[in-house]
PAGU-626148 format. One record per atom (N, C-alpha, C): x, y, z. Coordinates in steps of 0.02 Angstrom, whole numbers, plus 50000, padded with zeros to 5 digits. Each point is the difference from the previous one (the first is absolute). Example, Ala and Ser with C-alpha at 12.3 -4.5 7.8 and 13.67 -1.06 7.14 Angstrom:
# residues 2
506604971650390;499555005950000;500455006050000;499825005349964;500425005950003;499615005550037;
END
This chain:
# residues 35
475175185752785;500434994249987;500655002349966;500544998050029;500655001949970;500274994249960;500315001749944;500324994849959;500745000050014;500294994249990;500734999750008;500335003149938;500615002250009;500365003349945;500054995449940;500104993650011;500064995249945;499384999949956;499425000750032;499384999849960;499955006349957;500215005750028;499985006249961;500464999349939;500604997350012;500494999349946;499724995549945;499694994450021;499734995349951;499455003349959;499555003550033;499455003249963;500275005449953;500495003850025;500285005449958;500334997149938;500394994750010;500334996949942;499504997349950;499474996850027;499504997249955;499665005449959;499825005550033;499675005549964;500475003249950;500635000750021;500495003149955;500084995749938;500044993450008;500094995649943;499405000549953;499405000250029;499415000549958;499995006549961;500185005550034;500025006549966;500494999949942;500604997550014;500535000049949;499814995649941;499734994050015;499844995549945;499415002649960;499545003650033;499435002949963;500245005149949;500535003550018;500265005149954;500454996949948;500114993550004;500404996649949;500745001250009;500195002550058;500715001250011;500344993950030;500665000050001;500374994550030;500085001350074;500034994650039;500075000850072;500705002550017;500055005150041;500655002350022;500344994550041;500634998949987;500344994550033;500095001450075;500005006350019;500125001750070;499414997950044;499434998749970;499434997750041;500124992850023;500454996549967;500164993250021;499464995049979;499625001749948;499484995549977;500164997849930;500034993649990;500164997549933;499364998749962;500015000549934;499414998749961;499755006449969;
END
């Protein structure tokens, strides 16, 4: 089963946000995610 590029991007961003927030760091603005 192949995933669309959009799904990969969404999953990557979600995992990246969780990793960054776990480390107590601030989200990089270039990721385009507020909060």
